[in-house]
C-alpha positions in Angstrom: 0.1 -0.1 -0.1 0.9 3.5 -0.6 2.3 5.2 2.7 -0.3 7.9 4.2 1.1 11.5 3.5 1.3 13.1 6.0 1.9 10.1 8.5 -1.0 11.2 10.6 -3.4 12.4 8.0 -7.2 11.2 8.5 -7.6 11.2 4.4 -6.0 12.5 1.2 -6.8 13.7 -2.0 -5.1 13.1 -5.2 -5.9 15.4 -8.1 -7.8 18.1 -6.4 -7.2 20.2 -9.4 -8.5 17.9 -12.1 -11.3 19.2 -13.8 -14.1 16.5 -14.2 -17.4 16.3 -12.3 -16.8 13.1 -10.8 -15.4 12.6 -7.5 -14.1 9.2 -6.7 -14.2 8.4 -2.8 -12.6 5.3 -1.3 -13.6 5.0 2.4 -11.8 1.8 3.2 -8.6 2.5 1.5 -6.3 1.8 4.1 -5.6 -1.0 6.9 -3.3 2.2 8.8 -4.0 2.4 12.7 -3.4 5.7 14.1 -0.9 5.7 16.9 -4.2 7.6 19.1 -5.7 4.1 19.0 -4.3 1.6 21.2 -0.6 2.6 20.7 -1.4 1.9 16.4 -1.9 -1.9 17.2 -5.7 -3.1 17.6 -4.0 -6.4 19.1 -4.7 -8.4 15.5 -2.2 -10.6 14.1 -0.8 -9.2 10.9 -2.7 -11.8 8.6 -6.0 -10.3 9.9 -4.7 -6.5 9.3 -4.1 -7.6 5.8 -7.6 -9.1 5.3 -10.8 -7.7 4.3 -11.7 -6.8 7.9 -9.4 -4.1 8.0 -10.0 -2.4 4.6 -11.0 -2.9 1.1 -8.5 -4.9 -0.2 -7.2 -3.5 -3.7 -10.0 -0.6 -3.6 -7.1 2.3 -3.3 -5.6 1.2 -6.6 -8.8 1.0 -8.4 -10.0 4.4 -7.2 -6.5 6.1 -8.0 -6.8 4.4 -11.7 -10.5 5.4 -11.9 -9.8 9.0 -10.8 -7.1 9.5 -13.4 -9.0 7.9 -16.2 -11.9 10.3 -15.5 -9.3 13.1 -14.9 -11.1 13.4 -11.6 -9.8 13.8 -7.9 -9.8 11.0 -5.6 -10.3 11.1 -1.9 -9.2 8.5 0.2 -9.5 7.3 3.8 -6.2 6.6 5.7 -7.5 4.8 8.8 -8.6 1.4 9.1 -12.2 0.6 9.2 -11.6 -1.2 12.6 -10.9 2.1 14.0 -14.3 3.6 13.2 -15.8 2.5 9.9 -16.3 5.6 8.0 -19.3 3.8 5.6 -21.4 3.7 8.5 -24.0 6.4 10.5 -23.0 7.8 13.7 -25.8 5.4 15.1 -24.8 2.2 13.3 -24.3 -0.7 15.4 -21.6 -1.6 13.0 -19.8 1.7 13.4 -17.1 -0.1 15.7 -16.6 -3.7 15.2 -15.8 -6.0 17.9 -16.0 -9.5 16.0 -15.6 -9.3 12.5 -15.7 -12.4 10.1 -14.4 -14.8 12.8 -11.9 -12.5 14.5 -12.4 -10.7 17.7 -10.9 -7.5 17.7 -9.1 -6.8 21.0 -8.4 -3.0 21.0 -12.2 -2.6 20.5 -14.0 -5.5 22.7 -14.1 -3.3 25.6 -14.6 0.1 23.7 -17.1 2.4 25.7 -19.6 5.1 24.2 -16.5 7.6 25.1 -14.4 5.9 23.0 -16.3 5.5 20.3 -17.1 9.4 20.3 -13.3 10.1 20.8 -12.7 8.1 17.4 -15.9 9.8 15.4 -14.1 13.1 16.5 -11.0 12.2 15.6 -11.4 10.4 12.2 -14.8 9.9 11.2 -16.3 13.3 11.2 -13.1 15.0 9.7 -13.4 12.3 6.6 -16.8 13.5 5.8 -16.0 17.0 6.3 -13.1 16.8 3.8 -15.6 14.9 1.2 -18.1 17.8 1.8 -15.4 20.3 0.9 -13.9 18.5 -2.2 -17.6 18.2 -3.4 -18.5 21.8 -2.6 -15.5 23.1 -4.5 -16.5 21.3 -8.0 -19.3 22.4 -10.4 -22.4 19.6 -10.8 -20.5 17.0 -8.7 -21.1 13.1 -9.5 -19.8 10.6 -6.9 -18.7 7.4 -7.3 -17.7 5.0 -4.6 -15.3 2.1 -4.6 -15.1 -0.5 -2.6 -14.3 -4.5 -2.7 -15.6 -7.3 -1.6 -14.3 -10.7 0.0 -15.1 -13.9 -2.0 -16.4 -15.7 0.8 -17.0 -15.0 4.3 -16.1 -17.7 6.7 -18.5 -20.5 6.5 -20.7 -18.9 4.1 -21.2 -19.9 0.1 -18.7 -18.4 -2.3 -19.9 -15.1 -4.1 -20.2 -15.6 -7.6 -20.4 -11.9 -8.5 -17.1 -10.4 -10.1 -18.3 -6.5 -9.6 -21.6 -5.3 -8.1 -23.5 -1.9 -8.7 -25.2 -0.6 -5.4 -27.8 2.1 -5.0 -30.5 3.1 -2.7 -33.5 4.9 -4.4 -31.5 7.3 -6.9 -31.0 4.9 -9.7 -30.0 7.3 -12.6 -26.3 6.3 -12.8 -27.1 2.8 -11.5 -29.2 1.4 -14.0 -27.4 2.5 -17.1 -24.0 1.7 -15.5 -25.4 -2.1 -14.5 -26.7 -2.3 -18.5 -23.3 -1.5 -19.6 -21.5 -4.1 -17.4 -24.0 -6.4 -17.7 -23.2 -6.5 -21.7 -19.7 -7.7 -20.8 -19.8 -11.3 -21.5 -17.2 -12.2 -19.0 -18.8 -10.6 -16.1 -21.1 -11.5 -13.4 -22.5 -8.6 -12.4 -24.6 -8.0 -8.7 -27.6 -5.7 -8.9 -27.5 -4.5 -5.4 -25.0 -7.5 -4.5 -23.3 -8.4 -2.7 -24.9 -6.2 0.0 -28.0 -3.6 -0.4 -27.1 0.0 -1.6 -29.7 1.1 1.2 -27.9 1.9 4.3 -29.0 4.9 6.1 -26.1 7.0 7.6 -23.6 5.6 5.1 -21.2 7.9 3.1 -23.3 7.7 -0.3 -26.6 8.2 2.0 -25.1 11.1 3.7 -23.4 12.9 0.4 -25.5 11.8 -2.4 -29.0 10.6 -1.2 -29.5 13.2 1.2 -28.0 16.0 -1.3 -30.0 15.0 -4.3 -26.5 14.5 -5.9 -26.0 11.7 -8.8 -24.2 9.0 -7.2 -23.3 5.2 -7.5 -21.2 2.8 -5.5 -18.9 0.2 -7.2 -17.9 -3.2 -5.3 -15.3 -5.3 -7.1 -14.5 -8.6 -5.7 -10.7 -8.2 -4.4 -9.4 -11.4 -5.6 -9.6 -9.6 -9.1 -7.8 -6.6 -8.0 -4.9 -8.0 -6.1 -2.1 -6.4 -8.2 -1.4 -3.1 -9.2 -1.8 -4.3 -12.8 -5.4 -5.8 -12.0 -6.2 -2.5 -10.2 -5.2 0.0 -13.2 -6.9 -2.3 -15.5 -10.1 -2.2 -13.5 -9.9 1.5 -13.0 -9.3 1.9 -17.0 -12.3 -0.6 -17.8 -14.9 1.3 -15.7 -14.2 5.1 -16.5 -15.9 5.0 -20.0 -18.6 3.0 -18.5 -19.3 5.6 -15.9 -18.9 8.3 -18.6 -21.4 6.4 -20.7 -23.7 6.0 -17.7 -23.4 9.7 -17.0 -24.1 10.7 -20.8 -27.2 8.1 -20.9 -28.8 9.6 -17.8 -28.4 13.1 -19.2 -27.6 15.0 -15.8 
C-alpha cells in the first residue's frame, strides 16, 4: 500500500485540481491504525490486518486508477475501518466492530461510548468534512464510491459476482451502469449485490441521497484486484462505462 501523506492524515486527496465533474471516494482505502488508537495496534495478527476486515483490499488502487482515467479527484481514507467505519452512520451498531468475520478485535472489545465518540471526533467526522469540501469545490459534482468485497465469508457460500453496483432510491446512474456491465460477456454482475445499497447514514446516503447529487457505488471482488496491474485495468475499464452512464442519464 502507498504510505499515507502526511503520516497522521485522516484522509488524502489526489488530483484535487482535475477538472472532471466526478468525485471518486474510497472509504476503506487503508488498514492503518493511528498511534492515538491503542498505540497503533488493535491486537490483531498481521494476517488479519491484511484481510478485508481491516480495509477494502485493492480498492485504493482501483480508485486512483479510475480517478486518473476520469480526470477526477480521488479522496481516500487513511485509517482502518476497524478504527471506526467511515461508511456507517454515527448510530449504526457496526460503526465500531468488536467481532468481524470470525476475528475478535481486542482493542475494540471493551471500547465504551466515550471511546467511540473520541474516534468519531478524530477520524470519522473529519473524513466526511473533507468529502464535503471536495464536493463543494466542484460544479455539478457526481460521486462514485469504490469498494471491494471478499470472495467468501467464513462459513458462508462463495460469492459469484465479479463486480456489483449498489444504490438506494436513486437509480439514475446505477441502471445505465448496470446495463453496460451486463453487456460484458466475461462478468457476473451484482445488482445491489453482494450488499444492499440502502444503508441509512452510510457515506453515499450522507453525500448523495440526502443532497440529491447523482451517485453510485461500485464493489469489485478483491481477488480480481490483488495486483497493481489488475487495479489499473479495472480503473481503465470502469471509467468509460461511468462516463457513458452519465451521458445516458443526461444529468
